[in-house]
The first five atom37 places (N, CA, C, CB, O) and aatype in JSON, in Angstrom:
{
  "aatype": [12, 15, 15, 10, 0, 9, 1, 1, 10, 9, 19, 17, 15, 19, 15, 12, 19, 10, 7, 10, 10, 19, 7, 18, 7, 9, 9, 16, 19, 7, 13, 3, 10, 10, 14, 9, 10, 8, 5, 9, 14, 9, 10, 7, 17, 10, 13, 7, 7, 9, 11, 2, 14, 5, 7, 19, 15, 10, 5, 6, 18, 7, 9, 5, 18, 18, 10, 13, 16, 15, 9, 14, 9, 7, 10, 19, 13, 19, 9, 17, 10, 3, 0, 13, 12, 3, 16, 1, 9, 10, 14, 3],
  "atom_mask": [
    [1, 1, 1, 1, 1],
    [1, 1, 1, 1, 1],
    [1, 1, 1, 1, 1],
    [1, 1, 1, 1, 1],
    [1, 1, 1, 1, 1],
    [1, 1, 1, 1, 1],
    [1, 1, 1, 1, 1],
    [1, 1, 1, 1, 1],
    [1, 1, 1, 1, 1],
    [1, 1, 1, 1, 1],
    [1, 1, 1, 1, 1],
    [1, 1, 1, 1, 1],
    [1, 1, 1, 1, 1],
    [1, 1, 1, 1, 1],
    [1, 1, 1, 1, 1],
    [1, 1, 1, 1, 1],
    [1, 1, 1, 1, 1],
    [1, 1, 1, 1, 1],
    [1, 1, 1, 0, 1],
    [1, 1, 1, 1, 1],
    [1, 1, 1, 1, 1],
    [1, 1, 1, 1, 1],
    [1, 1, 1, 0, 1],
    [1, 1, 1, 1, 1],
    [1, 1, 1, 0, 1],
    [1, 1, 1, 1, 1],
    [1, 1, 1, 1, 1],
    [1, 1, 1, 1, 1],
    [1, 1, 1, 1, 1],
    [1, 1, 1, 0, 1],
    [1, 1, 1, 1, 1],
    [1, 1, 1, 1, 1],
    [1, 1, 1, 1, 1],
    [1, 1, 1, 1, 1],
    [1, 1, 1, 1, 1],
    [1, 1, 1, 1, 1],
    [1, 1, 1, 1, 1],
    [1, 1, 1, 1, 1],
    [1, 1, 1, 1, 1],
    [1, 1, 1, 1, 1],
    [1, 1, 1, 1, 1],
    [1, 1, 1, 1, 1],
    [1, 1, 1, 1, 1],
    [1, 1, 1, 0, 1],
    [1, 1, 1, 1, 1],
    [1, 1, 1, 1, 1],
    [1, 1, 1, 1, 1],
    [1, 1, 1, 0, 1],
    [1, 1, 1, 0, 1],
    [1, 1, 1, 1, 1],
    [1, 1, 1, 1, 1],
    [1, 1, 1, 1, 1],
    [1, 1, 1, 1, 1],
    [1, 1, 1, 1, 1],
    [1, 1, 1, 0, 1],
    [1, 1, 1, 1, 1],
    [1, 1, 1, 1, 1],
    [1, 1, 1, 1, 1],
    [1, 1, 1, 1, 1],
    [1, 1, 1, 1, 1],
    [1, 1, 1, 1, 1],
    [1, 1, 1, 0, 1],
    [1, 1, 1, 1, 1],
    [1, 1, 1, 1, 1],
    [1, 1, 1, 1, 1],
    [1, 1, 1, 1, 1],
    [1, 1, 1, 1, 1],
    [1, 1, 1, 1, 1],
    [1, 1, 1, 1, 1],
    [1, 1, 1, 1, 1],
    [1, 1, 1, 1, 1],
    [1, 1, 1, 1, 1],
    [1, 1, 1, 1, 1],
    [1, 1, 1, 0, 1],
    [1, 1, 1, 1, 1],
    [1, 1, 1, 1, 1],
    [1, 1, 1, 1, 1],
    [1, 1, 1, 1, 1],
    [1, 1, 1, 1, 1],
    [1, 1, 1, 1, 1],
    [1, 1, 1, 1, 1],
    [1, 1, 1, 1, 1],
    [1, 1, 1, 1, 1],
    [1, 1, 1, 1, 1],
    [1, 1, 1, 1, 1],
    [1, 1, 1, 1, 1],
    [1, 1, 1, 1, 1],
    [1, 1, 1, 1, 1],
    [1, 1, 1, 1, 1],
    [1, 1, 1, 1, 1],
    [1, 1, 1, 1, 1],
    [1, 1, 1, 1, 1]
  ],
  "atom_positions": [
    [[-80.27, 67.74, 8.45], [-80.26, 66.68, 9.42], [-81.42, 65.74, 9.11], [-80.35, 67.23, 10.87], [-82.55, 66.19, 8.89]],
    [[-81.15, 64.45, 9.09], [-82.18, 63.49, 8.71], [-83.16, 63.24, 9.85], [-81.54, 62.18, 8.26], [-82.91, 63.6, 11.01]],
    [[-84.25, 62.62, 9.5], [-85.28, 62.29, 10.49], [-84.73, 61.32, 11.53], [-86.51, 61.68, 9.81], [-85.05, 61.43, 12.72]],
    [[-83.9, 60.38, 11.1], [-83.32, 59.41, 12.02], [-82.38, 60.09, 13.02], [-82.59, 58.32, 11.25], [-82.39, 59.75, 14.2]],
    [[-81.59, 61.02, 12.55], [-80.67, 61.73, 13.44], [-81.43, 62.56, 14.47], [-79.73, 62.63, 12.62], [-81.01, 62.65, 15.62]],
    [[-82.51, 63.16, 14.07], [-83.33, 63.95, 15.0], [-83.95, 63.05, 16.04], [-84.43, 64.73, 14.24], [-83.98, 63.39, 17.22]],
    [[-84.46, 61.89, 15.62], [-85.04, 60.94, 16.58], [-83.99, 60.43, 17.55], [-85.7, 59.76, 15.84], [-84.27, 60.27, 18.74]],
    [[-82.78, 60.16, 17.05], [-81.71, 59.7, 17.93], [-81.32, 60.78, 18.95], [-80.49, 59.3, 17.1], [-81.07, 60.47, 20.11]],
    [[-81.28, 62.01, 18.51], [-80.98, 63.11, 19.42], [-82.06, 63.24, 20.49], [-80.85, 64.42, 18.64], [-81.75, 63.49, 21.66]],
    [[-83.3, 63.08, 20.09], [-84.41, 63.12, 21.04], [-84.31, 61.98, 22.03], [-85.76, 63.06, 20.29], [-84.52, 62.18, 23.23]],
    [[-83.99, 60.78, 21.55], [-83.86, 59.62, 22.44], [-82.78, 59.85, 23.47], [-83.56, 58.34, 21.63], [-82.99, 59.6, 24.66]],
    [[-81.6, 60.32, 23.04], [-80.5, 60.52, 23.97], [-80.81, 61.62, 24.98], [-79.23, 60.86, 23.21], [-80.53, 61.46, 26.17]],
    [[-81.36, 62.73, 24.52], [-81.62, 63.84, 25.44], [-82.74, 63.5, 26.43], [-81.99, 65.1, 24.65], [-82.6, 63.78, 27.62]],
    [[-83.82, 62.92, 25.96], [-84.93, 62.57, 26.86], [-84.48, 61.5, 27.85], [-86.15, 62.07, 26.05], [-84.84, 61.55, 29.02]],
    [[-83.7, 60.52, 27.38], [-83.24, 59.45, 28.26], [-82.33, 59.97, 29.36], [-82.53, 58.39, 27.46], [-82.47, 59.57, 30.52]],
    [[-81.41, 60.84, 29.02], [-80.5, 61.34, 30.04], [-81.22, 62.25, 31.04], [-79.34, 62.1, 29.38], [-80.92, 62.23, 32.23]],
    [[-82.18, 63.05, 30.56], [-82.96, 63.88, 31.49], [-83.78, 62.99, 32.42], [-83.9, 64.85, 30.7], [-83.84, 63.25, 33.63]],
    [[-84.4, 61.96, 31.87], [-85.17, 61.03, 32.72], [-84.26, 60.3, 33.7], [-85.93, 60.02, 31.86], [-84.63, 60.1, 34.85]],
    [[-83.06, 59.91, 33.25], [-82.12, 59.26, 34.14], [-81.69, 60.16, 35.28], [0.0, 0.0, 0.0], [-81.59, 59.71, 36.42]],
    [[-81.44, 61.43, 34.98], [-81.06, 62.37, 36.03], [-82.21, 62.6, 37.01], [-80.64, 63.7, 35.42], [-81.98, 62.68, 38.22]],
    [[-83.43, 62.69, 36.51], [-84.59, 62.89, 37.38], [-84.86, 61.67, 38.25], [-85.83, 63.21, 36.54], [-85.12, 61.8, 39.45]],
    [[-84.79, 60.49, 37.66], [-85.04, 59.27, 38.44], [-83.93, 59.05, 39.46], [-85.16, 58.04, 37.5], [-84.2, 58.65, 40.59]],
    [[-82.69, 59.32, 39.07], [-81.59, 59.21, 40.02], [-81.74, 60.17, 41.18], [0.0, 0.0, 0.0], [-81.5, 59.8, 42.33]],
    [[-82.13, 61.38, 40.89], [-82.38, 62.37, 41.95], [-83.51, 61.91, 42.86], [-82.71, 63.75, 41.34], [-83.44, 62.07, 44.08]],
    [[-84.55, 61.35, 42.27], [-85.67, 60.86, 43.07], [-85.28, 59.7, 43.96], [0.0, 0.0, 0.0], [-85.72, 59.63, 45.11]],
    [[-84.46, 58.8, 43.46], [-84.01, 57.67, 44.27], [-83.17, 58.16, 45.44], [-83.2, 56.68, 43.41], [-83.34, 57.7, 46.57]],
    [[-82.27, 59.09, 45.17], [-81.36, 59.55, 46.22], [-82.1, 60.35, 47.29], [-80.24, 60.41, 45.61], [-81.89, 60.13, 48.48]],
    [[-82.95, 61.25, 46.88], [-83.6, 62.12, 47.87], [-84.86, 61.48, 48.45], [-83.94, 63.45, 47.23], [-85.01, 61.43, 49.67]],
    [[-85.76, 61.01, 47.63], [-87.03, 60.45, 48.12], [-86.86, 58.99, 48.53], [-88.12, 60.57, 47.05], [-87.37, 58.59, 49.57]],
    [[-86.16, 58.21, 47.72], [-86.0, 56.78, 48.02], [-85.26, 56.53, 49.31], [0.0, 0.0, 0.0], [-85.66, 55.67, 50.1]],
    [[-84.2, 57.27, 49.55], [-83.47, 57.11, 50.8], [-84.29, 57.61, 51.98], [-82.13, 57.85, 50.74], [-84.12, 57.12, 53.1]],
    [[-85.17, 58.58, 51.76], [-86.05, 59.05, 52.84], [-87.09, 57.99, 53.22], [-86.75, 60.34, 52.42], [-87.6, 58.02, 54.33]],
    [[-87.4, 57.07, 52.31], [-88.38, 56.04, 52.59], [-87.82, 54.87, 53.39], [-88.96, 55.53, 51.31], [-88.58, 54.02, 53.85]],
    [[-86.51, 54.82, 53.57], [-85.91, 53.71, 54.31], [-86.44, 53.57, 55.74], [-84.42, 53.88, 54.35], [-86.68, 52.44, 56.17]],
    [[-86.65, 54.66, 56.51], [-87.23, 54.48, 57.85], [-88.63, 53.87, 57.81], [-87.28, 55.8, 58.58], [-89.01, 53.15, 58.73]],
    [[-89.4, 54.16, 56.78], [-90.75, 53.6, 56.66], [-90.67, 52.1, 56.4], [-91.54, 54.31, 55.53], [-91.52, 51.35, 56.88]],
    [[-89.66, 51.65, 55.65], [-89.52, 50.23, 55.35], [-89.23, 49.41, 56.6], [-88.42, 50.01, 54.33], [-89.55, 48.22, 56.65]],
    [[-88.63, 50.02, 57.62], [-88.36, 49.31, 58.86], [-89.63, 49.01, 59.63], [-87.41, 50.11, 59.73], [-89.64, 48.11, 60.46]],
    [[-90.71, 49.75, 59.38], [-91.96, 49.54, 60.1], [-92.8, 48.43, 59.5], [-92.75, 50.82, 60.12], [-93.69, 47.9, 60.17]],
    [[-92.55, 48.06, 58.25], [-93.27, 46.96, 57.6], [-92.58, 45.66, 58.03], [-93.28, 47.11, 56.01], [-91.37, 45.54, 57.88]],
    [[-93.33, 44.69, 58.57], [-92.69, 43.52, 59.19], [-91.71, 42.76, 58.27], [-93.75, 42.56, 59.64], [-90.57, 42.55, 58.67]],
    [[-92.12, 42.37, 57.1], [-91.24, 41.56, 56.24], [-90.1, 42.42, 55.69], [-92.04, 40.93, 55.08], [-88.95, 41.99, 55.7]],
    [[-90.41, 43.61, 55.21], [-89.36, 44.47, 54.67], [-88.42, 44.96, 55.75], [-89.98, 45.66, 53.96], [-87.23, 45.15, 55.49]],
    [[-88.92, 45.16, 56.95], [-88.06, 45.55, 58.07], [-87.02, 44.49, 58.36], [0.0, 0.0, 0.0], [-85.89, 44.81, 58.73]],
    [[-87.41, 43.23, 58.21], [-86.47, 42.14, 58.42], [-85.43, 42.1, 57.29], [-87.21, 40.8, 58.5], [-84.25, 41.84, 57.54]],
    [[-85.86, 42.35, 56.06], [-84.93, 42.33, 54.93], [-83.91, 43.45, 55.02], [-85.69, 42.43, 53.62], [-82.74, 43.26, 54.68]],
    [[-84.34, 44.63, 55.46], [-83.46, 45.78, 55.57], [-82.94, 45.95, 57.0], [-84.19, 47.05, 55.13], [-82.57, 47.06, 57.39]],
    [[-82.9, 44.87, 57.78], [-82.47, 44.95, 59.16], [-81.01, 45.34, 59.33], [0.0, 0.0, 0.0], [-80.63, 45.86, 60.37]],
    [[-80.18, 45.09, 58.31], [-78.76, 45.43, 58.4], [-78.49, 46.92, 58.3], [0.0, 0.0, 0.0], [-77.39, 47.37, 58.61]],
    [[-79.48, 47.7, 57.86], [-79.31, 49.14, 57.74], [-79.61, 49.76, 59.11], [-80.25, 49.74, 56.63], [-80.75, 49.75, 59.56]],
    [[-78.61, 50.28, 59.73], [-78.78, 50.88, 61.05], [-79.02, 52.37, 60.9], [-77.54, 50.61, 61.94], [-78.33, 53.05, 60.15]],
    [[-79.99, 52.88, 61.61], [-80.36, 54.3, 61.61], [-80.52, 54.85, 60.19], [-79.3, 55.11, 62.36], [-79.77, 55.74, 59.79]],
    [[-81.49, 54.34, 59.44], [-81.68, 54.86, 58.08], [-82.12, 56.32, 58.1], [-82.7, 54.01, 57.32], [-82.9, 56.72, 58.96]],
    [[-81.63, 57.08, 57.17], [-81.98, 58.5, 57.08], [-81.85, 58.96, 55.64], [-81.09, 59.36, 58.02], [-81.16, 58.35, 54.83]],
    [[-82.52, 60.05, 55.34], [-82.45, 60.63, 54.02], [-81.09, 61.25, 53.74], [0.0, 0.0, 0.0], [-80.35, 61.62, 54.66]],
    [[-80.77, 61.35, 52.47], [-79.48, 61.89, 52.05], [-79.73, 63.03, 51.08], [-78.59, 60.79, 51.4], [-80.57, 62.91, 50.18]],
    [[-79.02, 64.12, 51.27], [-79.11, 65.21, 50.3], [-78.12, 64.94, 49.17], [-78.83, 66.59, 50.98], [-77.23, 64.1, 49.28]],
    [[-78.29, 65.67, 48.1], [-77.41, 65.48, 46.94], [-75.98, 65.89, 47.27], [-77.93, 66.29, 45.74], [-75.04, 65.31, 46.74]],
    [[-75.8, 66.87, 48.13], [-74.46, 67.29, 48.52], [-73.78, 66.21, 49.36], [-74.52, 68.62, 49.3], [-72.58, 65.98, 49.22]],
    [[-74.55, 65.56, 50.24], [-73.97, 64.48, 51.04], [-73.63, 63.27, 50.18], [-74.93, 64.07, 52.16], [-72.62, 62.6, 50.4]],
    [[-74.47, 62.98, 49.19], [-74.28, 61.83, 48.32], [-73.09, 62.05, 47.4], [-75.54, 61.55, 47.5], [-72.31, 61.12, 47.15]],
    [[-72.94, 63.25, 46.9], [-71.82, 63.59, 46.03], [-72.24, 63.64, 44.57], [0.0, 0.0, 0.0], [-72.98, 62.77, 44.1]],
    [[-71.77, 64.65, 43.87], [-72.14, 64.83, 42.46], [-71.59, 63.69, 41.61], [-71.61, 66.18, 41.94], [-72.28, 63.21, 40.71]],
    [[-70.37, 63.27, 41.88], [-69.77, 62.19, 41.1], [-70.59, 60.9, 41.25], [-68.31, 61.96, 41.54], [-70.86, 60.22, 40.26]],
    [[-70.97, 60.56, 42.46], [-71.75, 59.35, 42.68], [-73.16, 59.5, 42.13], [-71.8, 59.02, 44.17], [-73.77, 58.52, 41.69]],
    [[-73.67, 60.71, 42.15], [-74.98, 60.98, 41.55], [-74.94, 60.7, 40.04], [-75.41, 62.45, 41.8], [-75.86, 60.09, 39.5]],
    [[-73.88, 61.12, 39.39], [-73.74, 60.84, 37.96], [-73.53, 59.35, 37.71], [-72.58, 61.65, 37.37], [-74.05, 58.8, 36.74]],
    [[-72.76, 58.68, 38.59], [-72.56, 57.24, 38.45], [-73.85, 56.46, 38.68], [-71.48, 56.76, 39.42], [-73.97, 55.33, 38.22]],
    [[-74.78, 57.04, 39.38], [-76.09, 56.42, 39.58], [-77.03, 56.75, 38.44], [-76.7, 56.88, 40.91], [-77.76, 55.87, 37.97]],
    [[-77.04, 57.99, 37.99], [-78.04, 58.45, 37.03], [-77.76, 58.06, 35.58], [-78.16, 59.93, 37.12], [-78.69, 57.77, 34.84]],
    [[-76.51, 58.05, 35.18], [-76.2, 57.75, 33.77], [-76.59, 56.32, 33.4], [-74.71, 57.97, 33.51], [-77.18, 56.14, 32.33]],
    [[-76.29, 55.3, 34.22], [-76.79, 53.96, 33.86], [-78.31, 53.87, 33.81], [-76.27, 52.94, 34.84], [-78.85, 53.13, 32.98]],
    [[-79.0, 54.6, 34.67], [-80.46, 54.62, 34.6], [-80.9, 55.25, 33.28], [-81.06, 55.39, 35.81], [-81.85, 54.79, 32.66]],
    [[-80.21, 56.31, 32.86], [-80.5, 56.93, 31.58], [-80.25, 55.98, 30.42], [0.0, 0.0, 0.0], [-80.98, 56.01, 29.43]],
    [[-79.23, 55.13, 30.53], [-78.97, 54.16, 29.46], [-80.07, 53.12, 29.36], [-77.62, 53.47, 29.69], [-80.35, 52.61, 28.27]],
    [[-80.7, 52.79, 30.48], [-81.86, 51.89, 30.42], [-82.99, 52.56, 29.65], [-82.32, 51.51, 31.85], [-83.68, 51.91, 28.87]],
    [[-83.18, 53.86, 29.88], [-84.19, 54.59, 29.11], [-83.83, 54.65, 27.63], [-84.36, 56.0, 29.67], [-84.72, 54.62, 26.78]],
    [[-82.55, 54.73, 27.31], [-82.12, 54.72, 25.9], [-82.55, 53.42, 25.24], [-80.57, 54.89, 25.78], [-83.06, 53.43, 24.12]],
    [[-82.36, 52.31, 25.93], [-82.73, 51.01, 25.36], [-84.21, 50.96, 25.04], [-82.36, 49.87, 26.34], [-84.6, 50.54, 23.95]],
    [[-85.04, 51.39, 25.98], [-86.48, 51.31, 25.76], [-86.96, 52.32, 24.72], [-87.22, 51.54, 27.07], [-87.78, 51.99, 23.87]],
    [[-86.45, 53.55, 24.78], [-86.87, 54.53, 23.78], [-86.36, 54.18, 22.4], [-86.38, 55.93, 24.17], [-87.02, 54.47, 21.4]],
    [[-85.21, 53.54, 22.32], [-84.7, 53.07, 21.03], [-85.65, 52.05, 20.43], [-83.29, 52.46, 21.18], [-85.91, 52.07, 19.23]],
    [[-86.16, 51.17, 21.26], [-87.1, 50.16, 20.77], [-88.42, 50.79, 20.33], [-87.35, 49.1, 21.85], [-88.98, 50.4, 19.31]],
    [[-88.92, 51.75, 21.11], [-90.21, 52.33, 20.78], [-90.15, 53.33, 19.63], [-90.77, 53.0, 22.0], [-91.11, 53.44, 18.86]],
    [[-89.04, 54.05, 19.5], [-88.95, 55.07, 18.45], [-88.24, 54.56, 17.2], [-88.22, 56.29, 18.97], [-88.11, 55.29, 16.22]],
    [[-87.77, 53.3, 17.23], [-87.13, 52.66, 16.08], [-85.98, 53.51, 15.54], [-88.17, 52.4, 14.96], [-85.93, 53.82, 14.35]],
    [[-85.06, 53.89, 16.44], [-83.92, 54.7, 16.03], [-82.71, 53.86, 15.64], [-83.54, 55.66, 17.14], [-81.74, 54.39, 15.1]],
    [[-82.74, 52.57, 15.91], [-81.66, 51.64, 15.57], [-80.31, 52.07, 16.15], [-81.55, 51.52, 14.06], [-79.28, 51.94, 15.49]],
    [[-80.32, 52.58, 17.37], [-79.08, 52.89, 18.06], [-78.38, 51.59, 18.41], [-79.34, 53.75, 19.32], [-77.17, 51.44, 18.21]],
    [[-79.15, 50.65, 18.95], [-78.62, 49.33, 19.26], [-78.89, 48.39, 18.1], [-79.23, 48.78, 20.56], [-79.94, 48.46, 17.47]],
    [[-77.94, 47.5, 17.82], [-78.19, 46.55, 16.72], [-79.29, 45.57, 17.1], [-76.9, 45.77, 16.37], [-79.54, 45.31, 18.27]],
    [[-79.95, 45.04, 16.09], [-81.04, 44.1, 16.33], [-80.51, 42.85, 16.86], [-81.84, 43.82, 15.09], [-81.28, 41.92, 17.14]]
  ]
}
């Protein structure tokens, strides 16, 4: 296996793990922060349409929607790691 193939494998695996972790953090911690945003005057006005904000568990959110949230976030990490590790996954 060539050095480039190993770097590409590292980019894909690290990116998808980071995407899953960030997606999980957004769903569990980010949604829990919504009640706090209502207490900040300007942000409370921006998020005024959200009635009774509350945290969501992964089971309530759904595994399918969790993957639909996390995989695109992982692809953003692929773009950046591709640039930093020079794996040439994306064309110049």
